[in-house]
N, C-alpha and C positions, 0 to 999 in steps of 0.2 A: 405540724406539717413542715416547718422550717428545719427542725431537727432531722426529720425523716429524709427530707430532700438532701440535706448536707451529708447524711450517712450513706444514702443510696447513690448519689450522683457520682461519687468517685469511682466506685466499682462499675456502675453502669456505663460511665464515660469511657472507662478503659475497654470494656467489652465491645461497645459500639465503635470506638475508634479503631480497634484492632480489626474488626470485620468490615467496617464501612469507610474508614478513613476520616479525615478531619472535616470534610464537607458536610455542612448542616449538622455538626455534632451537637451543638447546644440545643437545636430544635428537636433532635432525636431523643436526647436525654430528657428534655421537658415533656415530650410526648409520652415517654415511658412513665415518668412521674405522675402525669395526669391520669393515665390508665390505672396505675396502682392506687392512687388517692381516691379515684371514683369507685373502684372496687371495694375499698375499705369503707367509704362513706355509704355505699349502697348495701353493705352487709354481705357482700359476695365472698369475702375472705372469712371462712368459718373457723379456720385454725390459725390463729395469729403466729404460732411458732413456725409455721411454714411460709412466712412472709417472703423469705429470701428465695425459696423455690418458686414462688409465684412471680417474683421480680425477674428471675432468670428465664422463666417461661415467656413473660412479656417481652423481654429483651430479644430472645431467640425469634419470636414472632415478628418483632419490629425489624430485625435484620433480614429475615426472609421476605418481608413485605418490601423493603427497600431494594433488595437484590432483584426481586421480581419486577419492580418498577424499572430498574436499570436495564434489565434484559428486554422488556417491552419497548423501552425508549430506543435501545440500540437496534432492535428489529425494525422499528418504524423508520429510523434514520437510514439504515441500510436499504430498506425497501424503497424509500424516497430517492436515495442516490442511484439505485440501480434503475428505477423507472426513468429518471432524468437522463441517464446515459443511454438507455435504450431508445428513448423517444427522439433524441437528436443524434442522427447518424452522420452528420456532416463532420469532416475533419476539422480540428481546431486550427486557428490561424498560425499559432506557433509551430505546430507540427508541419503544416504545409510549407512554411518558410524554411524550416530545418530540412525538410525533404528536398526542396528546390536547391538549397545551398549544397547539400551533399551531391546531388545530381550534377550541379555545375562544377564542383570540384572533380568528380569522377570523369566527367567529359573533358575537362581541361587536362587532367593527368593523362587520359587516354590519347588526346591529341598530341601530347608531347612525346609519345613513344614513336620509335621508328615505324615506318609504313608497314612493313611485313608483320611485325609484332602486333601493331594496332589492328591490322586486318584479321589476324587469327583470333584475337580476343573478341573483336566486334562480331565476326561471323559466328564464332562458337557460342558466346554468352548472350549477346544481344539479339542476333538473328536466329539463334538456336539451330544452326545448320549441323549436320552430322559430320564427324571427323573425316569419313571417307570422301564426302563431297568436297570439303575444304582441301584435302590432300590432292584430289584429282584436279580441281580448278587452279590450285597454286603450284602444282607439280612438286608435291612434297611426299616423302615417305612417311609412314606412320611414326617412325622414330623421330624424324625431323619435326613433324607436327607437334609431338609431345614435348620435345626439347624447346621449340620456339614458344609454345604455350606456357610451359613452366617458367622460362626466363622472363617472358612478358608479364606473367602474373607477379613474379618476384619484383620486377622493376616497377610495375604499377603500384604495388603495396609500398615499396620504398618511397617513391615519389609522392604518393598520397599522404604518407606519414609526414614527410618533409613539408608538404604544403599546409597540412593542419597545424604543425608546430610553428611554422614561420608566420602563421596567421595570414597567409596569402588569400585565404578565403575565410570569412567568418562562419565557422561551423558551430551550431548549437549542439552540445554533447548530450 
């Protein structure tokens, strides 16, 4: 039995390691040896010259069994994770803090814009007013509105970047 274990273990170890990795390698090699030894002892191996074919069959079955276990384990892990995320719909505290910080930064940058630019951005993006309405109320042509809005957006983006990079506001990225 010792001789057989020594002769079989090297090849079996290589096959198992290549397919399943190093985790539990010794246990898997030992399992294959026990299956082969029991088959020999029980007289189930009728053709001794086909021992290596039998060993390869046992190894392939062991690999398939371990892979099946891994798939089932992953499925149960994924199912558990998805159920947990579905069951708790409250936003996490880190996300809430990050959102509040971004809003505070945006509002601060918006407040630093000149009145007319701030008013165009606020009315168009926050209040969702139509451009025609804004133009009428602020006595602007369509071209003036687009130009003010475009310049205000560019200035807003520039000031927002500066504020983030100077760490004026702690923003979680």
